[in-house]
N, C-alpha and C positions, 0 to 999 in steps of 0.2 A: 660660843664655842668654849668648852671647858679647857683648863690649862693643859692637860695631857694631850688632847687633840691639837691644840694650838702649837705646842712644842713639837709634836710629831710633824705637823704641817710645815713649820719653820725648818726643821731638819730636812724634810723631803725637798723643799725648795732650795735650800742651801746645797744639798747633794746634787740636785739638777745642775746648779751653777758650776760646782766643782767638776762634775762629769763633763759638761760641755767644755769647760776651760781645759780639761785634760785632753780633749779630742781635737780642739781647734788648732790649726797649724799656722794661722796668720792673724793679723789684726782684724778685729770686728767692731763695727760701729755699735755704740750702746743701744740704739733703737733696734737694730737688727739682732743683737745679742738677746735683748729682752724678749723680742718676738719669738725667737727660736726656742726659748725656754718657757714660753707661755706666761710671762709676767709683763707688767707695765715697766716703763723705763725707771720710774721712781722706786718701784718695788725692787727691781734688779739692783739699782744703786744702793739701796738700803741693805740688802742682803750681802752685797759685795763688801760694803763697809764693815758689816759685822764679821764676815769671814776674814777680812784684813786685820781687824782688831784681835781676832783669835789666832792669827798667824797661819791661816790656811791659804791665803793669797797674799801677794805683795804688790805694791805699786811699782811699776816700771814705766819710765818716761810718761807718756800720756794715757796709760792703761794699767791693767792688772795682769798678773801671771800666777798660776797655781804654784804653791811651794811644795817641798818634799813632805811637809806635814799634811798638806791638803791631799797629796797623792796617797799618803799612808791612810788618811781618813777614808778615802774612797775604797781602798783595799779592805779596811776593817769592816766597813758596812755593806760591801757588795755581797749580795746573796749568791750562793752556788745553786745549781739546779736541784730541785727537790730530791731527786734520786742520788745526789752526791753529798747529802748532809752527813755529818758525823753522828752516828748513833752510839750512845754510851751504854755499855753492858757491865755487869758485875762479873759475869763469867759467860762462857759460850752458851747461848740460848736463854740467858737471863738478862733481859733488857731493864734499864733503869726507867725507860719511858721518855728520856730526854734526848733531843737531837739538836745540833747546831748547824745552821745554814750559812753562817758568815763567821769571820774571825771574831767579831764583836759578840755574837751569840755564844760561840765556842768559849771565849774568855769568861763570860757570865756563868756558863755551865761548869767550867773547871772550878770556879769558886764555890759551887754548891752541890755537885754530885758527891756521892759517897767516895771517900778516899780509896776504897777497895776498887772502884771502877777506874780511877786514875792509874792505880798500880797495874791492874789487869791490862789496860790498853798500852801504857807506856812500855812495859817490859816485853810486850809482843811487837812493839814498833808501830802500832796502829796510828799514833798521833803523827809521827814523822812521815809515815807513808801517805796519810791523808793530806797533810800539808804539802808534801812534795808533788803528789800526783794531781790532786784536785785544785789546790790553791797555787801550785807552781811556785812555791816559795822555798828555795833551797836553803836560804839563811835560817829561816825559822825551823825547818826540818833538821838542820845541823844543830841548832840550839837544843831542840828536843832530844836529839841523840846524845848530846853532852849531859843533859839531865838524866837520861836513862842510864848512862855510864856511871853517874854518881851514886846510883842504887839507893836513893832516898825513898822513904815511905811515909804514908800518912800525911799529916799536915805540913811537914817539911817538903814533901813532894809537891803538894798543892801550891805552896808558896814559890817553889822553884819554877813551876810551870807558869804561874802568873807573872813572875818576874821576867821569864824568858819572852813572854808575849809583850810585856810593857817595854822591855829594852829594845825589842825588834821594831816596834812601831813608835818609839820615842815620845809617847805621850800617854797619859792615863786614860783608861777606858771609862 
């Protein structure tokens, strides 16, 4: 397995663990936990330890619990339905060909699309509307509104948008 595929597999397995931990409402035996996420007990333990070292889960009495950082990671990587992706345009009818289907993808694209596209969308309120309606994140939408009100342009706008995303999710993408 090449390194990229292995890393993607590890991330997918870790995300399964975080998702399950965010949904479970009570204590779960490790063997049952591993079975429900499709791993062996040893694999589950290994991934949970890695997640703990990274601060995504924490040890609580005889088990583990997802942290706020873990919840934020889930939100960053969670995909939206295909028809709800954010499509970047330079102007009405002129697509950049880029679309983001998660906050993580959106962040990556904000870092590389033409600054004119960022200006086009920000000043129309597109970013804050997408975040508010699709992602249901009022805080990030409000952060984008503040960036819009600052009237920044070009690379300064890009930096402010990236900073707003980084501050909202309290960790680097």
